[in-house]
N, C-alpha and C positions, 0 to 999 in steps of 0.2 A: 259350873267354873268359877274360881276364885280368883281375884287379882287383887294386887296389894298397890296401893300410891300414897302419896304424902298426905294425904285425907285419912290415911286407916285401913280397914279393911270392910266392904260393905256388900250383903247383899239383897235380894228384892225379895219382899214377899210376894207370890203370887194374885194374892186375893186382891191385891190395892194396884194393880196395873191400869195405868190408864190407857183411856181409849186411845186406839191404835193410829185410826185417823186424823186424831185430834192432835198430835203432837207435835206436828210441823210449824204452825201458827201461834203468834201468840194470843193464846186462848183466853178466852173471860176468865176474871178472876173468881174463884168458886167459894169464898169466905163470906161467912154468914156474920150477922149481929151478934150470935151467941159466943163467936171467936172472940170478940171485940172487950174484953176483960177491961174495968177501971185501969187505968193508966198506962194500957198496953198501946204502943205507937200504932196508928193506923195506916193506910195505904194511902196511895193517890188520892185526890177527889176527883176522878177520871174512871172509865172502865179499862182495864189493861190485864195482861196475864201474871198467871202465879209469880211467874221469874221476875217480872220486873216491880211487882208487888215486895217480893224479896230483896232486889236490890233498894227500892225505895226505903226500904224497913232498916236494914245495915247501912247506908248514909245517913238516916237518922240517928242510928243507937249504933256506932260504930264499936266493932270488936276489936281491941288493939291485941296485939300477939304477947304482950306483958299483962294481957288481962288474967286475974286469977279466980278460979273459981266458976270459970266458963261452963258452961252447958255443952256438950259436945255431942249429944244423943241424939241419934239418928232422926230423921224428917220422918214422918209417916210415911210407910211403904218399904223405910229401908233400916235395916238392922244389922247390927254388929253379926261377926262370924270368926269362928276361932283361927288362927293363921294358916296360910297356906302359901304356898310359891304362887309368884306372878309378878305382875307389875301393870299397875294402873287403879282398876275399882275390881272390887270382889261383885260377880254375878253368878245368879241364881242358874242353875242347870236343868230346873225343872221343865216339863215340855210345854211348847210354844202353843198357847190357847189360837184357834182358829183366825186366821186372818182379817177377816173383816166383821168380826163379831164386836159389838157395841159393849163395852164392860163398865162403862162409868154411866149414870145418868147426868144429863146435861145440867149444870146449875147456874144463876147468874150471881152479879156483883149486888152486893147490897152497898151501900154507901154507910162509910165509917167516917168516925169523928176525926176533925182535923188536930195535928199534933204540934209543938214546938219543934224548929229546928235547931240544932246545937249550932253555936255561934261561930264554932270551929270550922263548919261545914258551909259556907256562903251558899253554896252552887248546889245544895239539895232542892229537889225538883219538889215543891210543895205549892199547888194553885194560887194560894192565898198568903203565902210567904213574900213578902215584900222587900225584902233584903235580896233574895233570889232575882227577883223580877229586877229589881233597879239595877242588880249588878249585871244580868244580862241584855237590857234594852242598853243600858251604857257602853256594853262591849260592841253593840251593833248599830249606834250612832254616825254612821257615815260623815265626813265632810266631803265638801264639793267637789272637792280634787279627785276622791275616793270616788265620789257618784260617776264621777266622769270618766274615771276608770271601768266603772262597771259597764256604761253605757257603752263604751269603744270595745268593750271586751265580748258584749252580746251581738252586736252589730259588724263587729271586725273578722277577724281570723281563723273562726272557730267553724268551719263549714258543719262538722256533725252535731254545733249546738248541744253537745254534751259536757255537762260541768258536774263537779264536785262540789259538795255543801263546806261551807267553811269551819275550819277547826280552830277553838280555843286552846293555845299552848303548844304551836307548833312555830316552827319558823315562818317569818310572813309571807317570805317568797313564793310557799307551796298554797298560801291563800289567794295569789293573785290573780289566778283563774277559776276562782269558786264563788260561789252564790250564798249569801242566806236566804231564808226567807224574805226578810224585810226588805232585800234587793230585788227579791222576785217581785215582790207586791207595790215597789216603788213606782212614784209618778214618772219616771223617767221612761218606766214599759209602756206606759199610756194612762188617758184620763179613764180612770173606773166607773163603768156604768152599774155593773153588778157580777159576782163570782158564784160558782158553785164548787166544792170542796169537797172531793171522795176520800175516805180514808178510813183506817182501822181505830184508831186511839187518839182519842181527841180530846182536848183538854181547850172547850169555848172561849174561857176570859183569856188565856195568851195567846190562842189564835186571834180574837179580836185585837188585841195590842200590838200582833206583827204586821196588821193594814195601817198605812198612814192615816194619821189624826183626820184629814179630811175625807178620806174613803171609811172611816168606820161603820157608819151609819148608811152604808150602800148597803141594797140587798143583798144576802149570801144566802145560799142554801147548802146546807151539810148531806151531804149520802153518806149513810153509814148502814151499820149490819147491828145494833143492838136492840134487845128484845128484853120484855119485862123489865125488873130492876134498874137494870143497867140503862135501858133505854128512859124509864123516868128520870134517872138522877142525869142523861145529858141532857132531856128537855130542862129540867132544873137548871144546869148550867149558865142554858141559853135565856131563860127567862127575862133579866134585866135589859135583854136586846130584842127591840119589837122589827130588826130589820131580819133576823135569822128564823128561817124556815128549813123544815128537816122533811129527807126522803127515807123511809127505810128499806134497805135492797131485802128482797125476799130470800131466804135462807132455807128450803123446803128438805134438804138434803141433810142429816143429821153430819156434827161437827165440820160443815161449813162457816166459813169467816168471809166479812167483806174486806179483805186484802187490799184491794186497788188504793193505789196513790196518785190522784192526779186534782190538777187546780183546771176550770175553766174560766179564764178571765175576759168578759167583755168590756173592750174600751169606746170611746169617742171615736178613736181611730181606727177602731177595727176589733178583731178577735185573737186570743191566746189561748194555746194547749200547753199544759206543761205535767209531764209525767214522770213522778220519781219515787223515790223508796224512803221517805221520812214520815212517821207519824204525825201528826200536829200536837206535839210536847214538846216541851222545851228541851228534855235533855237529847232528843233525836236531830238535833240543830246545833249542838253546841261542842260534843270529842269524839262524834263517830263519823265512819267514812261513810257516806250516801252519794247517790247520782242522781241526776236531774236532766233530762231531755226537755228543751226549752224550745218550742215550735217559734218561728218566724210570726211575725205579726199581719195574723190575715186580714186582707182589706176585705171590705165591703164588696158585693156583687154588684153589677147594677142590676136595677129591676128589671123582670121580665126575659130573666133568661133561662135557658133551660134547666131540666132537672140535674143533669149531670155537669155542670156548670162547675167551673172551682174543684176540679177534681185533680188528685196529683198521678204521676203516673204510678207510684207504688200503692194508688187506691185508697188512701190512708182516711180520706173524708167519708166515703160509704162504710167504711170496716169503723170508723167511730162511730156512726149513727148507728150500724149495726148493734153496736157494742151497748150503745145507751137505750135502744128501742128492748135490750133484750131483759131491762131492768122492768117493763111493761109500769110505766110509773108516769102518770098524769104529770107530776111535778117534773119532770124531765123531758116532755114535751116540746115546753119552750127552747130549752136549751138545743134540741135537735133541728127546729123551725130555726133557731139562728145561726148554727154550724151550716143546714143548708144555704143559708143568706151570703155566705162567705167563701172569698176564694182560699181553696187549701192548696193549690196545685203546687205551689213553693217546696212542698213537704216531701224530702228525700230519705224517710224511714217507713218502716213498716210497722202497723201495729198488731200487735200479737196479744190476746186477751184469754180467758177464761171465764165462763160464767157458768154456775150451778145447773146440772140437769144431765138428763140422759140423753144421749144424741144417737143418732142412726143415720145409714145414707151417707146423704153429702153434708147435711149438719155435723158429720163426725169432725170434718175437716175445717169446720169454723173456729174451732176454739181447742186451748191446749197443745199438749205435743203432738197431735195430728196437724194442727193449725201451721206450727213451726215445721212438720215434716212437707207438710203442703208449699208452703213458700220457698223452702231450700228445694226443693223439686222442681219448683215454676222459675226461679231466679238465681240461685248460684251453678257456677259453674261447674262440670264435674271436676274435680282434682284428681290428677296422677298419681299412680300408687297411694291412694287414699286411704287405704290402711293403715298406713302410719303416721297419719295425721291425727294427734291426740285432740280428745275432747279436755275442755277445762270447764269446770261447775265451780262457779263459788256464791255461798248464801251464809244466812244465819239462822236457818234452823232447819229441824230434818225428821221428815215423817217415817213409819215402818217402811221398811223396803222388803219386808219379806225374809223368809229361811236364807235363802242365798242370790244371787246378782239375777239369776235366771227368770225371777218371778215378777220383774220389771227392771231393775236400774239395767240390765246387762241385755234385756229383750226390748218391749218395747220401746221404752224411753231412749236407749240408744241408736234404736233403728231410726227414731225422728232426727236425731241430732246429727246423725252421718250422712244423711239424705243430700243428694247432690246433683242438680240436673234430672234429665227425666230417666238415669239408669236406675235399676232395680238391686238392690243388694241387701242381702239377708245375713246377719252375723249370728252364728248359734250361741258364742259366746263372746267374751270382752276380747275381740281379736283388735279393736281402735284400743290404745291407749286413754283411760279415764284419769283425769288429776281432778279431785275434791279437793277445794281448798275451804278450810272451817278452821276457827282459831283454837290453838290449844289454852290449855290451862295456862303454862305461862305466857302463851298472847296477853289474855285476859288480867293475869296478876301484875302483868309489867306496863298494863294499858295506861291512858291519862288518866283515866275513870277508877281504876283497880278493880279489884272484884266486883263491884256494883256494874260494871259494864257487862257483866256475864247474865245480867238481867233481860238482855235484847237477843241472849242467844238460848232459846230455850227448848235445847235439847236433855230429854229428860232421861235419866237412869233406868225407866221400865221401857223405854224404847231402845235405847242404846243396848242392854243386857240383851235383846233378842236378835242383834244384828252385829256382832264382832267382825263379819267376815268383810263389811264395807269399812271398817277403819282400816283397812289394807288400804283402802283408794286415798286417805286422808292427806294432805300437804298443808303446812303452816302458813298462817298469813305474813306476810313481809310486803310493806310498801314503802320503800326507802325513795323510789323515783318519785313518789307525790309527796312525802313526808307523814306519810300516816300508818306509818309502823305501829304506831302506839294508839292512833284510833281506831276503835274496834269496828269492825265493817257491817254494817245494817244493809248495803247495797246488795242486791245480787245479780249475778253477771255470768253467762253464760258463752263459749266461743270455742270455735276450731282452730286449729293452729297447726304452721310449717313441723315438722318434724325439730327443726331447729328452735322452734319459737320465735322467728323473725317475721313470720307472714301469717295473715289472719285470713281466713275463708268468709266469716261472720261474725258478730259482735251483738250480743243481747244484754239488755238492761232491762230489768224487770222486779215486780215486786214478789215473784213467784220463788218460794223456797224450795227445796228439792224434797217433794212429796207428792203422792199419788192424789192429794184431795187440792192440792194445786194446780198439778199440770192433768190430770185426768187419768183414769185405765181403763184399761178394756176389758169388757165382759161379754158373755153371750159368745163365746169362743170367737171372740174379736169384733164382732159384730157389732158394739155396742161402745161406746165412750161413757164412761162416767166421769164428770166432775163435781168438787163438792163447793168451792169456792169460788169469791172473782178475785181475779187479779188481772194486772196490766204491765204490758211493757212493749219498748221499741227495738226493731229490728233492724241494725246497719248492714247494708249487704255492698259490697264492691260495685256490682252494675249500677246502682241508684245514684253512686256518686261519680259515674263518667269512666269507671278504671274496667278495662276489658279483660286486663289479668287474670281476673278471679279471685284477688287478693288486695286487702291491705298490707302495707308494713308495720310494724309494733312502731308504734310511738315509742322516742328516748327523751331523754331531761330537756333537750335544747329543740323540743319540738317547736317552739315559737322562731325557731332560729331557721329553719328549713324552708325552701321556696314553694316547695310543691306540698303544704301540710294536708291537701286533701286525700294524698296516698297514704299516711301516717295516722294512724287512730291510736289516742292518747287512752291505753290500757291503765286503769289505775291502781294496778298493782304489779309487783315484780316478778319476771317471769325468766325461766322456769320454775314453777312453784316448786319448792324446797321440801320431799317428803317428811313425814313423823319420823324422827329418831327414836331409837329404844323405850326411851324414858319418856316420850310425849306421850300426852292424853289430849283426847277432843275434850272443850269446855263441857261439862254438864252442870246444869245450874242445879241441882236438888240433891246435892250430898254436900258436906263442908270440905272446906280446904285451910287447915290450922297451922301447918307447917312450916309455910313461909310467908311474912307481910308481903301485903301489895305495894303500890306507889304511894300509899296514904298511910302504911303501916298496920293496914288493918289485915283480918284475915275474914274470911267467907263461910257462915255458917247461917244458911238459909230457912232453918225452922224457927 
């Protein structure tokens, strides 16, 4: 099948298809030193995805729409084809490969040389770019009054403790309820003793600078999933810092990633847990839409209490300990013990994690989408006429879904998301409406970052060309309600809404994109759940917030003016989502867009 779009006509060679299950996450770079020709711009000085590397390159060497002699030659695995009718992009019609075949050997990042950033782009993201560093740090130097506002925000009327990150370049009133990483690490939140940072993509030098000066030498444990050369590069970044230690998450199943994003912050005053969606790099905290759940300050328990002391009604404490135990790492034993010693009873969210493995029996319900299914069955109220309550999934990348919806999306995954109460309901096809929110090419082109924003949306042509059926579910990104329509989403959210989009049965913010690697896929005739990656999120259920009607109301713009804000959940984007129009295309990172400039006057040529 051939389609035509603004970037020209494209088809994919079947010999170079990427590994199916690895397309959902920001997979490690695969460039080698042999590719780093003299004078060629290199990528970031930290492990990251091929898509982010391309964005980094285009920021450093922008291609203006007026540039002459521009090579629009297709990147590897993409080649031109004679014109045919269609709209979008050209796709190969060759037979699909077996669904779980691993088609590419895993390769690792190799450190490349640093490069000079063009002066006209002071916000380019290079770890050692002092101009970029100074600009960003000045942006987030808060005044005492702003600091007090942040403190009031966290201690005041946000019963859900759900926040967005601050965005540079939007109206300031839309940042009044938002947090930057420097806010989270501020002394206002506690006197830091030590911390642990769980993440996927980490710029160590930048991370250290986000801590207040007085906390920068406190013990810091970094939990990561890097291997071989990229692990060595991560270690090299940390050499100047004697206080930093590492925990390498085991990734024994091919194409898995350590995608969890969490902070554990131990204070003299207690303990705090932060579960969020941002990588630990400057660009993820600058002009993207990201989500944060910030726990209360958990006080230390009196000594000599029982093992079950300090548990919440949502079993958050034991679930967090189970998640950390799954790493099977001595480095995390200290944190498990610390959590045991604190009172987490004020927590009102449920923890929902994924850890790599093949699970059977009762273990199947501990992780991934079967964990969500169990939580909804146990704690969500049955919904009258529930077949008409749509599902919304919003994410920044997409894995391979198979030949049609029956393979995973509209079968096992949907069955988990529509669970409610103890009733058993089986849907043979997509009876429940499914709205998938994923940015269009125009969403990216018109964003604050321009085309390079697409570096954090690593949906590949190799995956897209095998699942055209999926794109009929796609809806545009729009977030006028939070002033973030032009701040490309890296947040991931899932929810169940009433047909009029005014009520929410549940809401989940998580690191998990739309993929089997993240959520798990059933094997062995449904007796086994296989998960490739580490993921973590929190689930908001009305019953945990004292609501007996079984739903939240959708929060509106004037949420802060409502007297009973606990009944209004602050959904961070516009509802109902708007379906793609006939000319809309999903953003695909590894094909060029050269017919229309972005907000910086540039084009996108990823090769």
